N, C-alpha and C positions, 0 to 999 in steps of 0.2 A: 563628349569626345575626348578620349584618352590617347595622348600621343606617345605614352611611355613604351607601349609595345613596338611601335615603329622606331623609336629611338634605340631600343635594345636590338632590334633586327638590323638596323643600320650598323651598329657597332659590331655585331657578330659578322656581318658580311665584310666590313672593313678589315677585321682581324683575319678572316679567311682569305680575302684578296691579297693582303700583304704577305701572308705565308706562301701563297701561290706564286707571288712575284719573286720571292726568294728562291723557290724551287725552279722557277722559269730561268732565273739567272744562272743557277748551278748547272742546269741542263745545257744552257748555251756554252758555258765553259767546257763541259764534257764533250760537246759536239766539236768544239774547236780543238781540244786535245786529241780527240779521235781522228780528226782530219789531218792534224800534224803527224800523228803516228802512222797514218796510212801513207802519206807522201814520203816519210822517212823510210818506211819499209819498202816502198816501190823503188826508192833510190838505191838501197842496198841490194835489192833483187836485180836491178838493172846492172849493177856492178859485178854481178855473178855470185853474190853471196847465197848460200843455201838456207833452207828452213824459215824463209820469210813468207812462204805461200799461206801458211795457216794464219799468220799475223795479218796479212793483207785481207784475207777472207773474213777474219773475225772483226776487223775494224769496219768493213763494209756492213756487216750484219748489225754491229752495235750502232753504227751511225744511222741506219734505217730505223732501228728501234727508238733511238733518241729523238729522231725527227718526229715520229708518231707521238711520242710522249710530249714533245715540245708543243705540237699542235693541240693535243688534248688539254694541256695545262693552259695554253693561250685561250682556248674556248671557255675553260672554267673561269679564267680571269674576266673575260668579257661578260659572262653570266653574272659574276659577283658585282662587277661595276654597274650592270643594269639593275640589279637588285638594290644596290645602294641608292641609285637615282630614284627608283620606285618609292623607297621609304622616305627619301628626302622630299619627294613631291607630296606624299601623304602628310608629313610633318608640317610642311609649309601651308598646305591646304587647311589643316585643322587648327593650326596655331596662328596663321597670318591671313588666311582667306585667299592665298595665292592659288590660282587654278592653272595648272600646266597641261591639263588634259584636252584632247581634241574636242572642239565644241559642236561638231556635226552640222555646221551651218548649211552645208550643201543639201541636207535633208529637209530643210525648212520648206513648208508648203503653205503659202498664204491662203490657199483655197481649202485647206483641211479644216475640219470642224473645230479644232482647238490648237493646232500646232503653233501658229504664229501668236495667237492671243495669250497663250499661257507660257510663252518663252520656253518651249520644249527644246529648241535648238538655238545655238548662237552663244555669245559671250555670257558667262554666268548663268547659263541655262540649266534646265533639269538634266539634259543629256550630258553636258560637260561635267556636272557634279557627280553623276553616276558612272560615266564612261571609264572603264578600265580595260577596254578592248584595244588591240593593236593590229589585228589582221583586218583586211578589207571585209571579209565575210562576217567577222565579229561585229564591226561597226554597223554593217548593214542590218544584221539581225536585231541588234539592240534598237536601232532607229525604227525599224518596222514594229517591234514590240511596243514601243512608246506611242505609236500611232494607232494602235488597235485595241479592241476590247476582247478579252478571252472569255471562254465559257467558264462557269463556276468550277467545273471539274478541272480545267486546265489551270485556273487561278490557284486552286488548292494544291495541285501538283507543284506549281512554282513556289508557293509558300513553303512547302516541306523541303524542297530542294535548296532554296535560298537559306533557310534556317540551318540546314545540315552543313552547307559550305561556309557559313558565316565565320566560324572559328578556325577553319582550315587555312589560316593566313599564309603560312609558308608555302603550302601547295598552290594556293591561288596566285601568289606572287611569282612562283616559278613558271607557271603557265603564262602569266603576263610577260615575264622577262623573255622567255623563248619566243613569244609572239612579237615582241619589240625587236629582238635580234633578227628575226626572219625578214623584217623590213619588206613585207610584200605590199602589193598595191592592187588597185582595180585592174590595171593592165595585166599584171602577172597572174592574177586569179583568172581573168577571162582567157588569157592565152592558154592556161592549163586546161580549162573547161573546153575551149575550142579544140585543143590538141586531142583530148579524150574522145571528141566526136568524130574525128577523122576515121573514115572506113579503111580498115586494113586489107591490103591486097595480099592474098596468100601466095607464097613462092612455090614454084614447081619443085617436085621431088628431085628432078634432075639438077636444078640449080643448087638446091641445098646440098645434094650429094657432092657436086663439084666443088662447092665452097669448103668441104672437108678434105676431099681427095687431093686437090691441087696443092694446098699447103703441106699435106702429108708427103706427097711425092717430092716437093721442093726440098723439104728438110732431109728426106732420105737421100736425095741426090747430093746434097751438100755434105752429108756425113760420109757418103761413099767416096766422094772426091777427096775428102780430107784423109781418108785411109789409102786410097789407090792412086791419087794424083792423075787419074785419067781425064783428059780434056773433055771427053764426051759428057761426063757427069757435071762438069762446070757449065758446059753449054746448056744442058737440060735445066740446071739451076737458074741460070740467067733468063732462059726462055720462060720458065714458069713464073719467075719474079715479075717479068714484064706482062705476062698474061694476067696475073693478079692485079696489077695496076690498071690494065685495060678494063677488067671487071669492075674495079672501083670507079673508074671514070663513067661507065655506063650506069652505075648506081648512085652517082654523086647527086643527081637532082633529088632523088628520094631522101638521101641523107640530109641535104640542105633543108628539105621540107620539114624534116623531123626536128631540126635544131633552129628553125625559123622563130625569131623572137624568144628564144630560150636562154639568152645570155644570163648567166648566174641563176637560172631557174633551179638547177640542181641544189644550190645552197638553200634556197627558200624551201624547196620540197624536203630537204634533209631536216630543216627546223620543224616542218609540219610533222615529220616522223617522230621527233623528240617530244612534241606536244602530245601526240597520240599515244606514245609510250607511257607518258605520265598518267594519262587518263586510264589506260589499260591496267596499270599497276595499282591504281587507287581503288580501295574498297568503299562502296557506297551503300547507304541504307534506303534512300528514297527510290520509289518506283521510277520516277522520271529520269534520274541520273543513271540508274541501271539499264533502263531502256536505251538511253543514248549510248552507253558503253557497249551494249549488245549489238549496236549497229556496226561496231568495229570488228565483229567476229563473223566472218563469212566462210572460213576454211581453216585448215590446220595452221596456216600462217597468219599472223596478226596483221591488222591494218598498218601498224607502225613499221613492221618488217617489209610489207609490200611497198609502202611509200618510200622507204629507205632504199629498196632495190631500184625503184624508178629513179631516185636521185642519182644513184651510182651509174645507171644506164645513160642518163642525160649528161653526166660528167664525162663518161667515156666518149659519148658522141661529140661533145664540145672539143675534145682533144684533136679532132680532125683539122682544127684551125692552126695547129702546129705543123707547118708544111713538111719539114724534114722528118719529124716523128711519124707523121701520117704515111709518108712514102715508105719508110722502113717497116713499120708495123703491118701495113696493108700488103706491101710487097711480099713479106714473109707469111703472114697469117690471115690476110683478109680481115683484119681486126674489126674495122668498122662495119663490114658486111655482117659479121656475126653479131655485133652489137645491135645493128639495125634489125636483124631477125629476132633477137631477144626482146627488143623494144616492141616489135609487132606483136609478139606473143603476150607480152605484159599487157599491152593495151587490149588485146582480144579478151583476156581473162579478167581484167580489173577496171577497165575504163568506166563501166557502169557504176562503180563504187566511189569514184573520185569525188563527185559532188556530195555524196552522202557523208564521206569522211570529213570533208571540209565544212559541211553544215554542222557536224558534231563539234568540231573545233569552235565554230562561230557560236553555237548554242551554249557551250561551256564558258566561253568568254563572256557571253551575255549574263549567264547565271552568276558567274564570278563577280561581275560588275555590281549586280544587285546585292550579292552577298557582302561585298565590300561596303556598299551603301548601308546595309543593315548593321554591319560591325561598327562603322563610324558613327552610327546613330542608335546606340543601345537602348535609348528611351523610346524609340519608335516601336509600334506594335503591328502585328498582322491582324487586320480586321476580321471579325466573324462575318460570314456571308449569309444572306437570306434571299428568298424569292418573293417577299411580301411587299415590294416597292416601299421599303422602309429604310431610312438612313438616319442613324443616330451617331453623332461624333462628339466625344467629350474631350475638352482641352485640346482642340484642334489648332495646329500652328502651321506656318509656312515652312516646308522642309528645307528650303534653301537659305532661310534667315538664321544666323547663328543663335544658339540657344540663349545666350546672355542678352540678346536684343529681341528675341521672339516674344510676342504677346499671343497667348492662346485664348480661344473662345470655344464655348460649347454650343452646339446647334443640333436641333432635333426636328427632322421633317416628318415625324410619325403623325402628329396631329394636324399640322398645316404643311401642305406640300410645297407652297411657294411663298418666298419672302420678298416683300417690297422694302428695299434698303435705302435709308436716307442718311445724310451726314454731309458736313461741309467738305470742301477740298482739303486734302492732306489728313483727313480724319481716319482713313484706313479702309474705305469702301472697296476700292479696286484691289487692294492687297488681300482683303478678305475673300473677294470673288475668286482671285487666283489661288488662294489657299484652298478653297473648296474644290476648284477645278483640278489642281495638281494632285491633291490627295485622292480624288476620285480616279484620276488616271493611274496613279500608283496602285490603288486598290484593284483596279481592273486588269492589272498584269501580274498580280501576285506579290507585289513588293510591299514592304512595311510602310506605314503612313505615320505622319506626325500627329499622334493622338494618344491619349492614355487608355481609352476604351472606345471601341467602335463596332457598330453593326451596319453592314452596307449591303444594299442590293446593287451589284455592279450594273452600270448603265453606260450607254454611249453618251459622251460629253459633247455638248454644243455650246460654243461661246461666241458672243459678238461684243468685242471690247476694243480692238485695236485695228480698225480698218483704215485704209489710206487711199488717196487718189491713185488711179492707174493711168499714167500717161500712155503706156503702150496700148491699152485697150480703149483709150479715149473715154475713160470712165471717171465720173466725179465720186467724191467721198460719199455723198448722199446716195447715189445710185448703187455703189458698192454695198452700202449698208442695207438698202432695200433688198438687194439680191441675197445677202446673207440671211436676212429675216425670212425671206421666202424659203430658203434651204432649211432653216430651222422648223418652220411650220410644216413643210413637207415631211421632214424627218420624224417629227413627233406623231404624225399620223400612222407611221409604219411600225414604230417600236417605242418602248419606254426610254425616255431620254432625261439626262440631267442638263438643264439649260441655265446658262449664266449670261445676263445681258447688262451692259454698263452704259447708262445714259444714252439710250438709243434715240435716233431721229434728231441728232444735233444740227442737221443741215436744213431745218425748216423753222417756221415761226413758232412761238410758244404755244399758241392754241392748237395748231396742227400737231405739234410734237406731243402735247398732253393727250389729245384725243387718240392719236396714233398709238401712243404707249399703252393707254387703257385698253384699246382694242386688241393689241398684241397679247396683253395679259389675259384677256377674256378667251383668246384662242388656246391658251395653255390649259384652261380649266377642264373642258370636256375630255382632254387627252391625258389627264392625271399626270402632268409633267411635274417633276421635282426640280427645284432650283431657286434662283434669286434674280431680281432685277434691281439695279441701283438707279436712283433718280434724285434730282434736285427739286422736282415739282411736287410740292406737298399735296396738291389736289389729287394726284395719282394715288396717294395713300388712302384716299377716301373709298377706293374700290374695295378695300377689305370689308367695308360695311355691307356691300352687296353680296360678297362671297366669303362669309366668316369661317366656313368650314374648310376652305381651301387656302385662303390668303391670310398672311399675318404681317404686321409692321415691325421692323427692327431698325435700329439706328446706331450710329457712332456719334457721340457728343464731343464738344470741345468746351473747355472752361477757360475763363479769363482770370488768371491769378497774378497779382502784382503787375498788372498792366501787360501781361504776356499771355499768348495763347498756349494752352496746355492740352495735349492730346494723350489720352490714356489707351486708345485703340481697343476699348472693351465694348463688346456687342451688348446692346440694351434692347429691351422691349419698347415699342412705341415709335413715335415720329420725332426726328431731330428738330429742335426749336431754336438753337443758337445760330447767330448770324456772324460768322467770322470774317466774311468779305468786307462788310461795312466797318468792322473794327480795324482790320488791317489797313484799309484805305485812309481811315482817320489817323491812325498811328503814323503812317508814312506821308501824311499831309497831302494826300491826293484829293481828298474832299474835306 
């Protein structure tokens, strides 16, 4: 893990941010000077001085341009600040192990085949270490990916896409920064989806015609009055102004329906457009990334331009909350009626694409997260895939343990499909089972795994390691475990599975536990299951003699050196023989 790249990017963004701040301050001073010049010019014009009209008009134009530039620079400063934070988080994660990323705990499912047992979600989980998403749809897609097994074809597509994005660090970080700034949520996402599903009622041609004719006649009557001073034209102007407001009142319910729950929605949608624009501009090599990009091309106008237009329409609709402005603009031009009509047309033409466009953002965030995981772990590899129910893993380590502390082991399921694993507590059995499980999950979604070389037949992973009593279901630990074992047995009858069991049947006596464990192992044999079971019962290991072609014994040993327990966490052939519990109790003078 090399933090130098992130340190350099942080410095680059700090320098750019500081330069932008200086520009921002200069623009503020220019705006102030322009405003002062405007008021001074107005003062002299009011006193009857000539030739100040051009100065007044020029200051207004310059002030508007400076305001736009000011907002643009402010947005760039916000982007740079976010990029600085992104790189600081990566530096702290790699150098100190501090994890500032969302842990996805809400996606944890204790009933899933491996989610809870393998720490897929929660503090210091696989999700938290991988996750670099910031939108709701990005988090959701990443969580779903980690809970499912892809086909070999999809796995290879993901491997190629992730490998391509791995070194596009600046581009990935910009997508991440824009997503963070968007600050969307489940509610904002769902509100937009719900809005797109509203059926648009077409307006009559008469109503549309009047919405153009009445404002045109109003303006014409006002211009005519200005030149003729005839009261009749003023009366026509006032009458038409009031008619426009009456039309607005009758359409107010529909306008409110359109802006319901849309507060600040235009800003979120505008950030979506910036993300889509970055995707549209980027050139890709992999078929998956190009297919995703092609989802954004539906007509002559790009998805980013379409979404930006929607943002503008929502912003215009929100302006109705400005009471005096709404009266003036609608009294003259039926402003919000025309905006409403434009919004209807937009939804009619583009509503069916909204979910597709947001899904593209979510998928790119997911791929970027996995690419970031690959970049941070350069020593990880993409496993070769096979369909031979063969799994061979060399120098396999737990991907969430820092490399300086990680102990790697090689394991090959080609000759023996199922391992009976023994070892004392703290020797590394459970960690090894989770190492197998997490790497199989990563392999099954196209992500790199912590191994030097690997050939894998991707399989559905089933784990029974961390069950608990369920007070809500009035269910004991023992019964919860029996239910999980039943689920495993039913699953292996349907498909090839990778099964990991850790000290099962702890809720019964030793004879019952031993016999039950042996019978569960026997259930694995006719279904050609691949995996491992950890046990403290050495008699269970004798089962390998009955099925030598399917079962093998592996162990983690502990040594006593200088009156201390020493664990090397290295996987060995055979059965564990050392008794650390007795040694520890004697040392602590318990016995």
